[in-house]
C-alpha positions in Angstrom: -34.9 -33.6 -12.8 -33.0 -30.7 -14.5 -34.6 -26.9 -14.4 -34.2 -26.0 -17.9 -35.4 -22.5 -16.9 -32.1 -21.9 -15.4 -30.1 -22.3 -18.6 -28.9 -19.1 -20.2 -30.4 -18.2 -23.6 -28.1 -19.7 -26.4 -26.6 -16.1 -27.3 -25.6 -15.5 -24.1 -23.6 -19.1 -23.6 -21.9 -18.4 -26.9 -21.0 -14.7 -25.5 -19.4 -16.6 -22.4 -17.7 -19.0 -24.4 -16.4 -16.3 -26.9 -15.1 -14.2 -23.8 -13.0 -17.3 -22.6 -11.9 -18.4 -25.8 -11.9 -15.4 -27.8 -12.8 -17.6 -30.7 -14.7 -15.0 -33.2 -15.5 -17.6 -36.0 -17.0 -20.0 -33.5 -19.2 -17.3 -31.9 -20.4 -16.0 -35.3 -21.2 -19.9 -36.2 -22.8 -20.6 -33.0 -25.0 -17.5 -33.3 -25.9 -17.7 -37.0 -27.4 -21.3 -36.4 -30.1 -19.9 -33.9 -30.5 -16.2 -34.9 -31.2 -13.8 -37.7 -29.9 -10.2 -37.9 -33.4 -9.1 -37.0 -33.9 -11.0 -33.9 -30.1 -9.8 -32.9 -31.5 -6.3 -33.6 -34.5 -6.9 -31.2 -32.4 -8.6 -28.5 -30.0 -5.6 -28.8 -32.9 -3.5 -27.5 -35.0 -5.7 -25.1 -32.4 -8.4 -23.4 -30.9 -8.1 -20.3 -27.7 -6.9 -20.1 -25.8 -9.9 -20.9 -28.0 -10.4 -23.9 -27.8 -7.1 -25.2 -23.9 -7.3 -25.2 -23.9 -10.6 -26.9 -26.5 -9.3 -29.6 -24.6 -6.0 -30.1 -21.3 -8.0 -30.5 -22.9 -10.2 -32.8 -24.5 -7.6 -35.1 -20.6 -6.1 -35.2 -19.6 -9.4 -36.9 -22.6 -10.4 -38.6 -24.7 -7.5 -39.9 -24.1 -4.6 -42.3 -25.1 -0.9 -42.5 -28.8 -1.8 -42.2 -28.2 -2.2 -38.5 -26.7 1.3 -38.0 -29.5 2.7 -36.3 -29.7 -0.2 -33.8 -26.1 -0.3 -32.9 -26.1 3.5 -33.0 -28.7 3.7 -30.2 -26.4 1.0 -28.3 -23.9 3.9 -27.8 -25.9 5.7 -25.0 -26.9 1.9 -23.4 -27.2 2.3 -19.6 -24.5 -0.5 -19.7 -20.7 0.6 -20.2 -20.1 -2.8 -21.6 -22.7 -2.6 -24.4 -21.8 1.1 -25.2 -18.1 0.1 -25.4 -19.1 -3.1 -27.8 -21.3 -0.9 -29.9 -18.4 1.7 -30.5 -16.4 -1.1 -32.2 -19.3 -2.6 -33.7 -20.6 0.9 -35.4 -17.1 1.5 -36.8 -17.0 -1.9 -38.7 -21.1 -1.4 -40.0 -20.0 2.0 -41.6 -17.7 0.1 -44.0 -20.1 -2.5 -44.6 -22.1 -0.4 -47.2 -22.7 -0.6 -50.8 -21.7 -3.3 -53.4 -18.4 -5.4 -52.8 -16.5 -3.2 -55.0 -17.7 -0.1 -53.0 -16.8 -1.8 -49.5 -13.3 -2.6 -51.2 -12.7 1.0 -52.1 -14.0 2.3 -48.7 -11.3 0.3 -47.3 -8.7 1.3 -49.7 -9.5 4.9 -48.5 -9.0 4.1 -45.0 -5.8 2.4 -45.7 -4.4 5.5 -47.6 -5.5 7.9 -44.6 -3.9 5.7 -42.4 -0.5 5.7 -44.6 -0.8 9.3 -44.9 -1.4 9.6 -48.5 -4.0 12.1 -48.3 -4.2 13.3 -51.8 -4.7 9.7 -52.9 -7.4 9.4 -50.5 -9.3 12.3 -51.5 -9.1 11.4 -55.2 -10.5 7.7 -54.5 -13.1 9.3 -52.1 -14.2 11.9 -54.6 -14.8 9.1 -57.2 -16.8 7.1 -54.9 -19.0 10.0 -53.2 -19.7 10.9 -57.3 -20.7 7.3 -57.8 -22.5 7.0 -54.4 -23.1 10.0 -52.6 -25.1 8.3 -50.1 -22.0 6.6 -48.5 -21.5 8.7 -45.5 -18.0 7.0 -44.5 -16.8 8.2 -48.0 -17.4 11.9 -47.1 -16.1 11.4 -43.3 -12.9 9.8 -44.9 -12.4 12.6 -47.6 -12.9 15.0 -44.5 -10.3 13.2 -42.6 -7.9 13.7 -45.5 -8.7 17.4 -45.8 -8.2 17.8 -42.3 -4.6 16.5 -42.1 -3.9 19.0 -45.3 -5.2 21.8 -43.2 -8.2 22.5 -45.5 -10.6 22.9 -42.8 -13.2 24.1 -44.5 -13.4 21.5 -46.6 -13.0 18.9 -43.9 -16.0 20.8 -42.2 -18.5 20.4 -45.3 -17.5 16.6 -45.5 -17.9 15.8 -42.1 -21.4 17.9 -41.9 -22.5 15.9 -44.9 -21.5 12.4 -43.2 -23.6 13.5 -40.6 -26.6 14.4 -42.6 -26.4 11.1 -44.3 -25.6 9.0 -40.8 -26.8 11.0 -38.0 -25.0 8.4 -35.5 -21.5 9.3 -36.8 -19.8 10.4 -33.9 -16.6 10.5 -35.6 -17.4 12.9 -38.0 -19.2 15.3 -35.2 -15.7 15.0 -33.4 -13.7 15.7 -36.5 -16.0 19.0 -37.2 -14.9 19.9 -33.6 -11.4 19.7 -34.3 -11.3 21.7 -37.4 -13.5 24.5 -35.8 -10.9 24.0 -32.9 -8.0 24.7 -35.5 -9.9 27.7 -36.8 -9.9 29.2 -33.3 -14.0 29.0 -33.4 -14.3 28.0 -29.9 -18.0 27.9 -29.7 -18.7 26.1 -33.0 -16.1 23.4 -31.7 -17.9 23.0 -28.4 -21.4 22.7 -30.0 -19.6 19.7 -32.2 -17.8 18.4 -29.2 -20.7 18.0 -27.4 -22.8 16.6 -30.4 -20.4 14.0 -30.5 -20.8 13.1 -26.7 -24.6 13.0 -27.2 -24.0 10.6 -29.7 -21.1 8.4 -28.0 -20.7 9.1 -24.3 -17.4 7.2 -23.9 -15.4 9.5 -26.0 -13.2 10.5 -23.0 -10.9 12.6 -25.4 -13.6 14.6 -26.7 -14.9 14.9 -23.0 -11.7 16.2 -22.0 -11.8 19.0 -24.9 -15.2 20.2 -23.8 -14.2 20.7 -20.2 -11.3 22.6 -21.5 -13.0 24.6 -23.6 -15.8 25.5 -21.3 -12.7 26.8 -18.8 -11.1 28.9 -21.7 -14.6 30.7 -22.5 -15.1 31.2 -19.0 -11.9 32.8 -18.4 -12.1 35.0 -21.6 
């Protein structure tokens, strides 16, 4: 008689198929048939390594900003695979906040920054912030635009506000570090980079910046 106890959980089986086939639609369909986002959040914290990887991946596909804290904590999971999946997932969750129109606006701001249309990004982000000041990613995107225009004080203020709203926003912390570095405020830059690493230990470029800053400050 077949020993059913040896079968992996359904979510792990779906995850293994996803790794082999890279079919996200099938993965989402298989997982959503059996798991709610609330159950996935519990698995992301309590399951074994494969289960946590699968649950965080599923949350990245299926959930919204409401799972930010769970996925944010997964950034410091003891398993490197979970941490990597969480970093990709949480960036998507930051854009899934507010109404459909607000989400579309966030995407538009992101595209404007990517295409180096920074003044337009600032204008659109400002409109969204006036309407919904609780959207952390709007502040962070506006901060990024200010940074690229060498408006470092404005960028710092925006990144700081993003972190006040979303304490898991490692990108905002790293952005503050870059601004302070451009202002030659090495102590504040080091503090900000360390904060980003506490949130997301996988930021290797930030880790390298910390090492360089520590050496530079020791040599002074």
